C-alpha positions as CSV (number, residue, x, y, z in Angstrom):
1,M,0.0,0.0,0.0
2,E,1.5,3.3,-1.0
3,P,1.3,6.1,1.6
4,I,-0.9,9.1,0.8
5,D,1.8,11.4,2.2
6,P,5.3,10.1,1.8
7,K,6.4,12.1,4.8
8,Y,3.9,10.2,7.0
9,N,4.2,6.5,6.0
10,S,1.6,4.0,7.2
11,Y,0.3,0.7,5.9
12,R,-0.9,-2.8,6.9
13,I,0.9,-6.0,6.3
14,P,-1.3,-9.2,6.2
15,S,-0.4,-12.2,8.3
16,T,1.1,-15.3,6.7
17,K,-1.2,-18.3,6.0
18,E,0.6,-20.2,8.8
19,F,-0.2,-17.6,11.3
20,E,-3.6,-16.4,10.0
21,D,-5.4,-17.7,13.1
22,V,-2.8,-16.0,15.4
23,F,-2.4,-12.5,14.0
24,T,-5.0,-10.6,12.0
25,H,-2.3,-8.2,10.5
26,F,0.6,-6.0,11.3
27,Y,0.5,-2.2,11.2
28,F,3.5,0.1,10.5
29,A,3.6,3.9,10.8
30,K,6.5,6.4,10.7
31,N,6.2,10.1,11.1
32,N,8.9,12.0,9.1
33,T,7.0,15.3,9.2
34,Q,7.9,18.2,11.5
35,K,4.6,18.0,13.4
36,A,3.0,15.5,15.6
37,V,0.4,13.3,13.9
38,A,-2.8,12.4,15.8
39,K,-4.7,9.2,14.9
40,T,-7.4,7.1,16.5
41,L,-7.6,3.3,16.5
42,L,-11.1,2.0,16.1
43,P,-12.0,-0.6,18.8
44,N,-11.2,-4.1,17.5
45,F,-11.5,-6.2,20.6
46,Q,-8.0,-7.4,20.0
47,T,-4.9,-7.2,22.2
48,I,-2.1,-5.3,20.4
49,F,1.7,-5.4,21.0
50,V,3.2,-2.0,20.1
51,F,6.9,-1.7,19.3
52,S,8.3,1.8,19.2
53,F,11.7,2.4,17.4
54,G,12.0,6.2,17.2
55,K,10.7,9.0,19.4
56,P,8.1,7.8,22.0
57,V,4.5,7.3,20.9
58,Y,1.7,8.3,23.2
59,F,-1.7,6.6,23.6
60,K,-4.5,8.1,25.6
61,A,-6.3,6.0,28.2
62,N,-10.0,6.2,29.1
63,Q,-9.2,8.4,32.0
64,G,-7.5,10.9,29.7
65,D,-4.0,10.0,30.9
66,E,-1.3,9.6,28.3
67,I,0.6,6.3,28.1
68,E,4.1,6.5,26.7
69,V,5.5,3.7,24.6
70,G,9.2,4.0,24.9
71,R,10.2,0.5,23.4
72,Y,7.1,-1.8,23.6
73,L,3.8,-2.2,25.4
74,F,0.7,-4.5,25.4
75,L,-2.7,-2.7,25.1
76,G,-6.1,-4.3,25.1
77,P,-8.4,-5.8,24.3
78,V,-9.1,-2.5,22.6
79,K,-12.8,-2.1,23.4
80,Q,-13.2,1.6,22.8
81,A,-11.6,4.3,20.6
82,L,-7.9,4.6,21.4
83,P,-6.4,7.9,20.4
84,Y,-2.6,8.0,19.9
85,R,0.0,10.5,18.8
86,L,3.2,10.1,16.8
87,E,5.8,12.8,17.4
88,P,8.2,13.8,14.7
89,G,10.6,10.9,14.3
90,S,8.2,8.3,15.8
91,E,8.1,4.8,14.3
92,I,5.8,2.0,15.3
93,L,5.2,-1.6,14.4
94,V,1.9,-3.1,15.9
95,I,1.1,-6.8,16.2
96,N,-2.7,-7.5,16.3
97,F,-3.5,-10.8,18.2
98,K,-6.5,-12.7,16.9
99,D,-9.2,-14.3,19.0
100,D,-7.5,-16.4,21.7
101,A,-3.9,-16.0,20.4
102,F,-2.8,-13.7,23.2
103,Y,-3.8,-16.3,25.8
104,R,-2.1,-19.0,23.8
105,F,1.2,-17.1,24.2
106,F,0.9,-15.8,27.7
107,G,-1.7,-18.0,29.4
108,K,-2.2,-16.6,32.9
109,V,-1.8,-12.9,32.0
110,I,-5.3,-11.5,31.5
111,L,-5.8,-8.0,30.2
112,S,-9.0,-5.9,30.3
113,G,-10.2,-2.6,28.9
114,H,-7.4,-0.3,27.8
115,V,-5.0,-1.1,30.7
116,P,-1.4,-1.1,29.4
117,F,0.8,-4.0,30.3
118,N,4.5,-4.0,30.1
119,P,5.9,-7.3,28.7
120,D,8.8,-7.0,31.1
121,D,6.4,-7.6,34.0
122,L,6.1,-11.2,32.8
123,G,9.5,-11.8,34.3
124,I,11.3,-12.4,31.0
125,E,12.7,-8.9,30.4
126,N,15.8,-10.1,28.5
127,C,13.6,-11.9,26.0
128,F,11.6,-8.9,24.9
129,S,14.6,-6.5,25.2
130,A,16.6,-8.7,22.9
131,L,13.7,-9.0,20.4
132,W,13.3,-5.2,20.4
133,E,17.0,-4.6,19.9
134,K,17.1,-7.0,17.0
135,L,14.0,-5.5,15.4
136,R,15.5,-2.0,15.8
137,Q,18.4,-3.0,13.5
138,I,16.1,-4.3,10.7
139,D,14.9,-1.7,8.2
140,D,12.6,-3.7,6.0
141,Q,9.2,-4.3,7.7
142,N,8.6,-7.7,6.0
143,D,11.9,-8.8,7.4
144,R,11.0,-7.6,10.8
145,I,7.7,-9.5,10.7
146,N,9.4,-12.7,9.5
147,F,11.8,-12.4,12.5
148,I,8.9,-11.9,14.9
149,L,7.2,-15.0,13.5
150,E,10.3,-17.1,13.9
151,F,10.8,-15.8,17.4
152,C,7.3,-16.5,18.6
153,R,6.8,-20.0,17.0
154,P,8.2,-22.0,19.9
155,Y,6.0,-20.2,22.5
156,L,2.6,-20.7,20.8
157,A,0.4,-23.2,22.6
158,A,-2.1,-25.3,20.7
159,K,-5.7,-24.2,20.5
160,N,-7.9,-25.2,23.3
161,S,-10.9,-27.3,22.0
162,T,-13.5,-25.2,23.8
163,S,-11.9,-22.0,22.6
164,E,-11.9,-23.3,19.0
165,L,-15.6,-24.0,19.3
166,L,-16.3,-20.5,20.6
167,V,-14.3,-19.0,17.7
168,N,-16.2,-21.1,15.1
169,F,-19.6,-20.1,16.6
170,K,-18.8,-16.4,16.4
171,A,-20.1,-16.2,12.9
172,S,-23.1,-18.3,13.7
173,I,-26.7,-17.1,14.2
174,Y,-26.9,-19.3,17.3
175,N,-25.9,-18.3,20.8
176,P,-22.3,-19.4,21.1
177,I,-22.4,-19.8,24.8
178,K,-25.5,-22.0,24.8
179,S,-24.3,-24.0,21.7
180,V,-20.8,-24.7,23.1
181,A,-22.2,-25.6,26.5
182,Q,-24.6,-28.2,24.9
183,H,-21.8,-29.5,22.7
184,T,-19.3,-30.0,25.5
185,Q,-21.9,-30.9,28.2
186,Q,-20.8,-28.1,30.4
187,S,-22.8,-25.4,32.1
188,E,-23.4,-22.1,30.3
189,R,-21.8,-20.3,33.3
190,S,-18.6,-22.4,32.9
191,I,-18.5,-21.5,29.2
192,Q,-19.1,-17.8,29.9
193,S,-16.2,-17.8,32.4
194,H,-13.9,-19.6,29.9
195,H,-14.9,-17.0,27.2
196,K,-14.0,-14.1,29.4
197,K,-10.7,-15.7,30.5
198,I,-9.5,-16.7,27.1
199,F,-10.6,-13.7,25.0
200,G,-10.6,-10.9,27.6
201,Y,-14.2,-10.0,27.1
202,S,-17.7,-11.6,27.5
203,A,-19.8,-13.0,24.7
204,K,-22.4,-10.3,25.4
205,E,-19.7,-7.6,24.8
206,A,-18.7,-9.3,21.6
207,N,-22.2,-9.5,20.2
208,R,-22.7,-5.8,20.8
209,Y,-19.4,-4.9,19.2
210,H,-20.2,-7.1,16.1
211,R,-23.5,-5.3,15.7
212,F,-21.7,-2.0,15.8
213,L,-19.0,-3.3,13.4
214,N,-21.7,-4.3,10.9
215,A,-23.1,-0.8,11.1
216,V,-19.7,0.7,10.3
217,K,-19.2,-1.7,7.4
218,L,-22.6,-0.7,5.9
219,I,-21.8,3.0,6.3
220,Q,-18.4,2.6,4.7
221,N,-19.7,0.7,1.8
222,T,-22.4,3.3,1.3
223,V,-19.9,6.1,1.3
224,A,-17.6,4.2,-1.0
225,G,-20.4,4.0,-3.5
226,S,-20.8,7.8,-3.4
227,S,-24.3,7.5,-1.8
228,S,-25.7,9.3,1.2
229,V,-26.2,7.2,4.3
230,E,-29.8,6.2,5.0
231,W,-29.6,5.9,8.8
232,F,-32.9,4.1,9.2
233,Q,-31.6,1.4,6.8
234,V,-28.5,1.0,8.9
235,I,-30.7,0.7,12.0
236,E,-32.9,-2.0,10.4
237,Q,-30.2,-4.0,8.8
238,C,-27.9,-4.1,11.8
239,G,-30.5,-4.9,14.4
240,Y,-30.8,-1.7,16.3
241,Y,-34.0,-0.8,18.1
242,D,-33.9,2.9,17.1
243,Q,-31.6,5.8,16.1
244,S,-30.8,6.6,19.7
245,Q,-29.4,3.1,20.3
246,L,-27.2,3.5,17.2
247,I,-26.0,6.9,18.4
248,H,-25.3,5.4,21.9
249,D,-23.1,2.7,20.4
250,F,-21.1,5.3,18.4
251,R,-20.6,7.4,21.5
252,H,-19.6,4.3,23.5
253,Y,-17.1,2.9,21.0
254,L,-15.8,6.1,19.4
255,N,-16.9,9.0,21.5
256,L,-18.4,10.4,18.3
257,T,-21.9,10.7,16.8
258,P,-22.4,8.8,13.5
259,N,-22.2,12.1,11.5
260,Q,-19.0,13.1,13.3
261,Y,-17.6,9.7,12.3
262,L,-18.3,10.3,8.7
263,K,-16.3,13.5,8.8
264,L,-13.3,12.0,10.6
265,Q,-12.9,8.6,8.9
266,Q,-9.6,9.5,7.4
267,D,-8.1,9.9,10.9
268,I,-9.4,6.6,12.2
269,C,-7.5,3.3,11.8
270,N,-10.4,1.0,10.9
271,P,-10.2,-2.8,11.2
272,V,-12.8,-3.3,8.5
273,S,-11.3,-1.2,5.8
């Protein structure tokens, strides 16, 4: 993907086929301008691993506090809009974990909300420091990603059978909790607890988010076709009760109204684009 502004370079790199159930994609951005560049990450319910190789990058937490990424940091699962700022000379490479992949790597470490988590707190500081130092010396982003994939291969645990069932039922019209509970002959409460532990969010949270994501996709497709958005069509097709519920979700996830989102799309890093 060619950058729109060569002075601010940003693009996505897809995951390889071998790791397509582990990482959704990788994201690279570098600010070669003389001014800070502000962006917003749309909620994606994924945990992300941010590497910073230049000047520090700043993310804004829910409370309004800025989180500095000096070398690397875990964030997520990202459940609401996450503003961030790249100062002149900033450079980031972001790993996006898919579904239960973060848990498959780090097991007992459970993240929630936008709470930052320093990988060094896992007690294996030298491991991540050495990885960051090696990545810092590699200029080509594809080479960096290949190095990351080779690095992480020995640490990735096999998929849990219950987790795999929950992932497969995500795209189903059926209630994933009830369906998996029946299939595994476990209680729904047990499956709900497993879902929260493995993914970092509840099935109810996920269902609400996917309804919102469908609304965003429909809006994007409409705008891409040079048509005006019919809000009542969005409400009906995406399963909202009324316009106020749609607006409430936009405010919840993005702190924007639907109309404000239309005006600011170019500054939002969108997982569905």
